[in-house]
N, C-alpha and C positions, 0 to 999 in steps of 0.2 A: 250591709254587704258582707259577700261571700269569703271565706281564707283568701282565694282565688285573686278575687280582686282588690284585695291590701296590697299596697306598693312594699315593699321590702323596705327595711329598716335603713340599709344602706345606701338606695335610692333617695329616701326623703333625706338623709344627713347631706349627700352631694347635690342633690339639688338647690337644697338649703346654703350650703357653703359656694358652691358657684354663683349664686345668685346676692350673696354678701359679701365675697372676698374675690381679691385679684391674685392668681397664682402665676409665677415666674421659677425662672431656676437661673443659676448664677455661672458663671464660667466653669465653676468645678462640679458643677451637677448639683448642688443643695436647689431642694426646692423651698420658694418661700412664700408665706401669705401675710396678704395687706388687706387690710378693710378699706371696702368701698371710701374715697375721699380721703383716705388717714395716709401720712406717709411713712410708717412704721410699719415695719415687715419682721415677721419672724419666722423662723424655719420651722418646717412643719413636725418635723422629729425632734424638737427640741423637747427637753424636760426638766429644763433648769427652772430654779428658784424665781427667774423674771417671767416665769408665765410662758409657757408652751402653748402654738395654734390648738391644740386637740381640747388644752381646758378652755381658750377662747370660744371654740366651737360649741362647746357641752353648756359653757353660760349661753351663748346666745339661742341654742335651742330650745332651752329651759326657759329663758327668760320671754321669747316670743310665744311660748305657749304651744312649742310643737312637740315638747315631749322630754323625757329622757331616756337615753338609747345605752344599751350594753357596750362593753368593752369589744365582742365580736363586730359587731356593726359599724364601731368608730372605725375599727381596725381596716374593715374591710372599705369602708368609705376613703378612709387616708390614701390606702395603697393606690385605689383606682385615681385619685386626685393625683396623687406623686406620680403617677405613670401618663396622666394626660399631660401634666406641666412639664414633662421633658421634653415635647415636641411645642413647646411656647419659645417667644424668642428670650435671647439672654440676656438680663440686666443687673448691673452690679447694684450692691449694697454697701452703706457706707457707714463708718463712725464718726459721729461729732462733726466732720469736715467733707465737704462732697465739693464737686465741680459741677457748674448747672450750664445752663444754654446759654447762647450769645456772649459766651465770657464771664458769665456769673460765678461766683462759688456761695455754699451755703454754709452756714454753721446752726448746727444742729442745739436748742435750747432746754432739750430733756424735758419737756412738759405734752402732759397728757393730751392735749388739746393737739399737738404736730407743730405749733407756731415754731417758725423758724428764722433766722436772719438770712436774707440775700444780698450778699455784696456785690454789686454789678460797678460798670463804669462809671457811671453819674453818682454813687452814692449807695448809701443801704438803706432797707427797710424790714418789718416784720410784716410775715404772712406766712400760709401754709402751703408749702411745695405742690405741684402738680407730683402725682407719685409717679408717672409716667419721667417726669424729671429727676427727680431724688427719692431713692428709698433708703430709710435711716434702720440700721441695726444698732439695736441696746442690748447692754449686758449692767451686772451689779455695779459696772464700773461707771454708766452712765450717770452722771449726777445734773439735779436740773441748775439752771441758769436763770438769772434775771432778766426782765425784758430792759434792754439796755436804754440809757436815756438819749433822748436826741439834743442834737444844739449844747455841745456842752463846752465848747469854745476852747477845748484843748485840757479843762480844769481836771479831770479824770488822772491824767498822766501825771501834771503834781502831784495830786492827792497820793498816788501808788508812790511815788520817790520818795515823800514824807515818811510813809508808813516801812519803807526798804531800809537797809542799812548800809546802800552801796557807797564802797570808797571814793567814789568821783565820779564825774560827769563822764568819762570813756567808758567805764562800767554800766552808768546807765541808760547811756544811749543804746551798747550791746543789749542789755536787755529788753527794752525796747523793740530794736529787731528782730531780737527772737520772737516776740509776743506776737508780733506781725508775720513771720515766718509760718507759722504755728496754725495760723488762718489761711494760708494756702495748701490745697491737699498736693500740689502737684512739685512744692519745693520743697527739697530735703534740707534740714536745718540742721547745724552743729549742736550737740549737744552743752549747754551748760555746766559749768563745775562750780558751786558758789563754796568758794575757800575765805578763810578769815581765820583770827584766831579765837580761841575758845571763848564762848559767850557773847560772837558777832551775831548771833542771830541767823546761822547758814539756815536750819531748817525750817524755822518762821516764814524768811524769805521765799526760800523753796516751794513751800505750801501756797503763799499768796501769789506768786508765779502761776502754779497749777491750777489754783481755783479760779483764776480769771478765765481761764479756758473750759475747765472741767467743771466748775461750780463747787460750792461749800464740800459736797462730800469730798473732795478728792481731796488726795493725802500721800505722802510718802510712803514708802514701803522698803523693807528691807532685801538688799540684792538677793535673789534665789539660788539655790546651792548648786545648782544646775542650769544650763543652757535651755533645757527644753521647759522647765517651770519658767524661766524667763521669758520665752517666745510666747507661752499661754498666758501670762500675764499680759504682754505686748499686744498680742491680738485681740485683746477683750477690751481695750481702750485706747484713747487717744494719743495723750502726755504718758507717758511713763516717767516716775520719778524715782530715785532710787536713794537712800538717807545715809548719812554716818559710813561713807567707804574709807574703809582704814587701808585696803590692800585689793590689788585686782590683776588676778590671775589669768597668764595669755589666754585661757579659754572663755572667762570672760570678758576681757578686752575684743578677743575678736568677735563675739557676739556682740557687745554694744558697737562696732563699727558695721555689721551687718543690718542692725537696727536705723542706724541712720541714715544710712545709705539706702537700705533696701534690698532683700533677701525672699527666697522662700524654702520653706521647709517642708520635707513630703515625710509622711507617718504611713504606717499600716494604719487602716482601717479595723476598728474592733472587731473582733469575732470572726475575722475574714483572713484565707492565708496567702490570698494576690490580691486582694483590692488596697487601693492606698487613696488619700486622701491630700490637698495641700492647705498649707498652711502661709499665702504672703502677706509681707508685715514690710513697713517702713514708717516709722513713727517719730515723733518729737521725744527726745529725752532727756531729763535733768538728772544731774547729779549733785549730792552735797558732801563733804569730807576735810579735813583737816590738810589731810596729805595720804595719798594712793601709794607711795615710792615710786618705783619706776615706772614710767607710761611709755608707753610702744609707740615707736614713730608714726605705724597709721592712724592710732586712735588719736593722735595730737592732732593732726591734720583734720580733726572731725569734732575737737572741742572747743569749745567758747569760756574761758575763766573767767567769772565774775566775784572782784575782790570785794568783800564785806568787813566794815570795821566794830568795831564793841560801840554801841548806842551809848550816849554820855546820861539819860534819863531811859531809866527801866518803866515799864507798863505791864500790867498783869495781864495773863492770858485773855481773860476774859475781858477784859474793855479793848485788847487789841483788835482782839477779831470781831468783839461786836460793833467797833467803829469800822472796822473792815467789809462786814456784810453791808453794812448801812451805805458805805460808799460806792461797791459793787458794780450796781448797775450806772454810776457814772465813770469808773474808771472802762467797762466794757464799752459803753455810748462812745468814750475817747478815741479809744484803741480802733472802732470800727473806723473812726472818724479819719484819723490818721492813716488805716489802711488802705481807703480809698484815695487820699492826697498821696501816700508812694505809689500805687498801682499806678496814677495817669503820670507821674514822673517819668521822664526821657534820662536816659545816664547809660553809660557804655558798659558793658558787659567785661568785668576785668577776667584774663586769661588766665594768669600766672598763680592763680590760685584752686587748690583742689575742690572748694566747695564755693564752685563758681555761682550759682543760684543765689545761694546766701551773699557772697559777695556784690553780686549786681543787685539785691535788695539793699544792701548799705548803702550802695553809690544810690540808688533812689532814695532811701531817708534823708540823704544829703542834700541830695537837689530838693525834696521838698520844703526841708528845713533847717539845712545847714549844721547838722549835728557833730560832722566828723567822724561817722561811723565806720567807714570804709578805714580809714586811718587808724582808728582803733583795733578793728577787725586785724590790720596787718600786726599792730605792735601786739597784741595777744599772740598772735601765731609764733613770731619772734621769740616772745618769751618763752613759749611752749617748746621752740627748737634749743633754746637753752636746757629746759628741763631734762629734753631725752637726752643731748649732750651728756650732762651731769652725772644722769643716772647710767651711763652705757660706756664702759671703758675702752670697747675697741672704736665708738666714735673717737675719744678724747685722743687716741692712739693715732688713726688714720690723720687726723686734723694737727698733729705734732707732725706726723711725718709730712704731710702737704706742706707745711711750713718749711721745711727745710729745702723744699723747691725751689727755683725760680720761678719767678712769673711768667705766664705763655708759655709752661714746658708740662710735659706729661710723661708717666712712664707706663710699659706694658710688662706685665708678668703674670705667669700662671698662678691659679690658685695657690698651690702650694707653696710658692716662692713666696707670692704674698702674705701665704699664713707666717711662714720661716720669717721674712723681714720684719714683720710687725709683730711677733712675738718676741724678738730679739730687740726692738725698738722697746716693749714694754719692761720685758724683764732687767733691762740693762745691765752694767757691769757689775753690778750687785746680786746678777740671778736671782731677784724676789719673784717669789711662787707668782703663778697662774691666778689669776682668780675664780669662780667658779663661774660657768657659764662659758668661758674663753672657748672661740672652735677650736674642735680638735683636727676636724679635716679642712682639706680645699672648698669642697662641696657647703659645708656648714659655713667657711665664712662666706663665701658667694652670696649664699643665703640670706644671710645677716648683713651682708653690704646691700643687699637689694631693698630689704627693709632700711637701711640707713639713706638709701641715696637720695632722697628728695630732702632729710634733715641736712647732710652734708651740702648739697649743693646749696640751699639757702646759705650756708658760711663761705659759699666760692669754690667748694672743690666740689669734680665733677666726677663721676665715676660710669665708666660704659663696659660692655662686654662684648667681644669681638672674638673672630677667628682666624687663624693662617694655615696654610697647608698641613703645618708640623702639628697644630696643638690651638685650643682656645687661650684666650685670656682675657686679664683685666686690665684695664688702663685707667688710672688714676691721674686725674688733670688738673692744675693750677691756673685757671685763663689768669691772661693778663689784666689788671684792671683798665676801666676805661678810662679812656684820655679826659681832658678838662673840656667844659662845654667850649670854651674859646677855641680850643686846637682842634677840635671836632668841626668849627667854622671854619676855620683857617684853610683846612685841607679841601674843600670847594672851591 
C-alpha cells in the first residue's frame, strides 16, 4: 500500500473512538465519553488520577491490536471528537445519586461493572442503568458500596442504631430521615451536626453515616481554609463531612448555607482572559464538634442537631469497623426498603418550616413508621433558636423590649431611633459598655434584624419594614396570644 493510500492516524483513532464510545456534552459545554453499554462517563479533557479518556482510548487501541499512536495524532483526534460532540444533545452527569425515568432514582454503587441500585415506586433492584437514562461521573472520592441485601425485615436499621451512640429515640429517627434524604437527588436536606461530650464517638458516628452512602473509603475531613477549596471538595463527591469544628467564621457559615440549599460558582477558565466555567452544587453536608460558638440564624435553619452520649462499653477501632463492614450490606438493604415505604406514604407538606422538603420527608416517615420524626425536627429547630438567641445580645435585647409591650400592640420607629432605643436598653442606668459587634448605624441594625427575623418570629416577636411619605420605618410587633380552643368555638 502506498503512502497516499494509508489512513492518517487521527482518522484511525477517530473511527475507533466513535465505534466504541458515545460522546455527549453537558449544559456547561463539557464533553464526556461513555463506553458503549457502560454508565460511567469521563470528561475527554480530564487528566486526573482517576483515569482520563485519553488513557482509556490509548489502552483500547493497544489491546485491540490497532497500534500505539503519538501525542499529536491523539490530540488532533480528540479535538475533532470534541468539536463534533458540541453539536450533540445535552445530557447531565451525576455523582452517586441521580433521577431516572418514571419517577425512579438511582444510587451508584461505585462498581467497575456499572451495577447500580434503581429505587422505584414499587421497590428497588440492582441493574446496569441505560446510558441514555443515567450517566455516572466518578472521582477519587467515589468509593465502592457492597451489594445491598434484599428482604432484611428492617434488621439493618437496628444494627446501625446499636453501633451508634445516639442519645435518644428522637435523634435516631432524625438520623434515619437524613439518610433517606441523601438518597433523593432533588431533596435538600439539613446538615446533621453531631454533638455530645468528649468521648461520645462523634467522629465515629459521623463516619458510619457517611459510609452508608459513600462506602468504606468515605471519611471525615478538616474544614478547608477558604470557600474555594470547600466548593471544590463538595463538587467532587456526594456527602461532605467536616470533622471537629470548633469555630465557624461568617464566610464558612454562608458557604455551608449555599451547600445545603444549592448555589452555583463561576470561575475564570485557566489560561484564558474571558472564558469561564460553572460549578453547580447542592450536596448533603455533615458536621461534628462539641461546640462551634455562635450560630448564625440562616445556618441554624439548615442544621439538624444529633446528640450522642458516651458509650458504657468501649470497643477497639479494628473490631468496630470490622463489624460495621460485615453488616453494611444489611444496613443498606434495610435503608432502601424503608426509602421505598417512605416515598409511597402520603402526608401533608408542612408549610411553616424553611426546609419544607425535609419536613415533608419526616412527615412521610411518620406516616410509614410512626417514629415521630416531624415533632423531633420541630423540637430540634426550637433548640437551635435558643442557641441563636443565647449567642446574640441584640436578639436578647429585642426580646426584652418586646416583653415590655402589651400583647397585640406594635411600635414603629426609624432604624436610627430603634438603634438609640435598643442601645439605651442594653447599657441601662449603669452605662455598661457595648459588646463587640453591636450595630453602629441604623443600616447595620436593619440588616442584623433581617437575619434575626425568623428566630424572633419563633419567639412571638414580629419584625417588618415599611415606608411613609416622610421616611422608612421598622415595626416590632407582639401579637396577641391565640384564644383557647373553647373560646374560638364559642365565637362561631
